[in-house]
C-alpha positions in Angstrom: -5.3 34.4 12.3 -5.4 30.6 12.0 -6.1 29.2 8.6 -7.7 26.1 10.1 -10.7 26.6 12.3 -11.8 24.2 15.0 -15.3 22.8 14.5 -17.8 21.5 16.9 -17.2 18.0 15.6 -15.0 15.3 17.0 -15.0 11.6 16.0 -14.5 8.8 18.6 -12.3 6.0 17.4 -14.4 2.8 17.5 -12.1 0.5 15.5 -8.5 0.4 14.5 -6.8 -1.9 11.9 -3.4 -2.8 10.5 -3.1 -3.9 6.9 0.1 -5.9 6.7 2.6 -5.1 3.9 2.0 -7.2 0.9 -0.8 -8.0 -1.5 -3.7 -8.3 1.0 -6.2 -5.6 1.6 -7.6 -7.2 4.8 -6.8 -5.3 8.0 -6.1 -7.0 11.3 -8.1 -5.6 14.3 -5.9 -3.9 16.9 -6.4 -1.6 19.9 -3.7 1.1 19.2 -1.6 2.5 16.4 1.7 4.4 16.4 1.8 6.8 13.5 5.1 8.3 12.2 5.8 10.7 9.3 5.8 7.6 7.0 2.4 6.5 8.3 1.9 3.2 10.2 5.1 1.0 10.4 5.0 -2.2 8.5 1.7 -1.4 6.9 0.6 -1.7 3.3 0.4 2.1 2.7 3.5 3.0 4.8 6.0 5.4 3.2 6.7 9.1 2.7 6.5 8.5 -1.0 4.6 5.9 -3.1 4.2 4.7 -6.6 1.3 6.5 -8.4 -1.7 4.4 -9.2 -4.9 4.7 -11.3 -6.3 7.4 -9.1 -3.8 9.9 -10.5 -3.3 8.4 -14.0 -4.3 11.7 -15.6 -1.3 13.3 -14.0 1.4 10.6 -14.0 2.4 7.3 -15.7 1.5 4.5 -13.3 4.4 3.7 -11.0 5.8 7.3 -11.0 7.2 8.1 -7.5 5.0 10.7 -5.8 4.3 12.0 -2.2 2.3 9.5 -0.2 -1.0 11.1 0.9 -2.7 7.7 1.2 -1.0 6.5 4.4 -4.3 5.9 6.2 -7.9 5.0 5.3 -10.4 6.5 7.7 -14.1 5.5 7.7 -17.2 6.5 9.5 -19.2 4.0 11.6 -22.4 5.7 10.5 -21.5 5.4 6.8 -20.3 1.8 7.2 -23.7 1.0 8.7 -25.5 2.6 5.8 -23.3 0.6 3.3 -24.1 -2.6 5.1 -27.8 -1.8 5.1 -27.8 -1.1 1.3 -26.0 -4.3 0.7 -28.5 -6.3 2.8 -26.0 -7.2 5.5 -26.4 -6.7 9.2 -22.9 -5.3 9.6 -19.8 -4.8 7.5 -16.3 -5.7 8.9 -14.1 -2.6 8.3 -11.1 -5.0 8.1 -12.5 -6.2 4.7 -12.2 -2.7 3.4 -8.6 -2.1 4.3 -9.5 0.4 7.0 -7.0 1.9 9.4 -9.4 3.9 11.6 -13.1 3.9 12.0 -14.7 6.9 13.9 -18.2 7.8 14.9 -19.7 11.3 15.4 -18.8 13.4 12.3 -21.7 13.7 9.9 -21.2 13.5 6.2 -17.6 12.3 7.0 -16.6 11.2 3.4 -17.0 14.9 2.4 -15.0 16.7 5.0 -12.9 19.2 3.1 -9.5 18.2 1.8 -6.7 19.6 4.0 -8.9 19.3 7.1 -7.1 18.0 10.2 -8.1 15.3 12.7 -6.1 15.8 15.9 -6.0 13.2 18.7 -5.2 13.6 22.4 -1.5 12.5 21.9 -1.1 15.4 19.5 -1.1 13.1 16.5 -2.5 15.1 13.6 -3.9 13.5 10.4 -4.4 15.6 7.2 -7.3 14.7 5.0 -6.3 14.1 1.4 -9.7 13.4 -0.2 -12.6 11.1 -0.6 -11.5 7.4 -0.9 -13.7 6.4 -3.9 -15.0 2.8 -3.9 -13.1 0.2 -5.8 -13.5 -3.5 -6.5 -10.8 -4.7 -4.1 -13.0 -4.6 -1.0 -15.8 -6.3 -2.9 -13.4 -9.3 -3.5 -12.7 -9.5 0.3 -16.4 -9.3 1.1 -17.3 -12.0 -1.5 -14.8 -14.3 0.1 -16.5 -14.1 3.5 -20.1 -13.4 2.4 -20.7 -15.1 -1.0 -23.1 -13.2 -3.2 -22.5 -9.8 -1.6 -19.2 -8.6 -3.0 -20.5 -7.1 -6.2 -23.0 -4.9 -4.2 -20.2 -3.1 -2.3 -19.1 -0.6 -4.9 -22.5 0.9 -5.6 -23.5 0.8 -1.9 -20.3 2.6 -0.9 -20.6 5.5 -3.3 -20.2 8.7 -1.4 -19.6 6.7 1.8 -16.2 5.2 1.5 -14.4 7.6 3.9 -11.2 9.5 3.3 -7.5 8.9 2.8 -5.1 10.8 5.1 -1.4 11.3 5.9 0.4 12.0 9.1 1.3 15.6 9.6 2.3 15.1 13.3 3.3 11.7 14.6 1.7 10.2 17.7 -0.5 7.4 18.9 -4.1 6.5 18.3 -6.1 4.2 20.6 -9.7 2.9 20.8 -11.9 5.6 22.5 -9.6 8.5 21.5 -11.5 11.6 20.2 -10.2 13.1 17.0 -11.1 16.8 16.8 -12.0 18.1 13.3 -10.4 21.3 12.0 -11.3 22.6 8.6 -9.7 25.2 6.2 -11.0 28.7 6.9 -11.9 29.5 3.3 -14.9 29.8 1.1 -15.8 26.9 -1.3 -14.2 27.1 -4.7 -16.4 29.0 -7.1 -14.8 29.4 -10.6 
């Protein structure tokens, strides 16, 4: 019996981005990605391993080498539109948020269960790590292009920031591809 069950939900890729290696968070818009076991080549979050950051500081000293489960940032078009609306903007450029993929069609996307899979037509399979909580870095990028709006990002993005993921099976992603959602076949944790 499979431990991952196919759902009725699939997300259509409506935007793809590439965040170059280095200090910038801003993603460049592209029309296809090639994903390997280390993520997207020459991208900021590429690597099988990474240095730990503040997100896991209760487990490791910052800079400790750990497995990289933050290779991609995946956002929902519907949630991006809600963030923009709460910020008073007509639209929000996903490139300013360091996005890798934006999909539409999966409701409550930020809260798909950890260890869910998103599988594309090429066979590429992305494993959901967890919610990507809002931070101040996208606010700085937004402020640079829309002065006066950067500080409103973090509160507007709460519970809508999408997820981080890692490549379980390499392959390509292109605009218009559908990513089928598979979720763990288990009950919710109830201690």
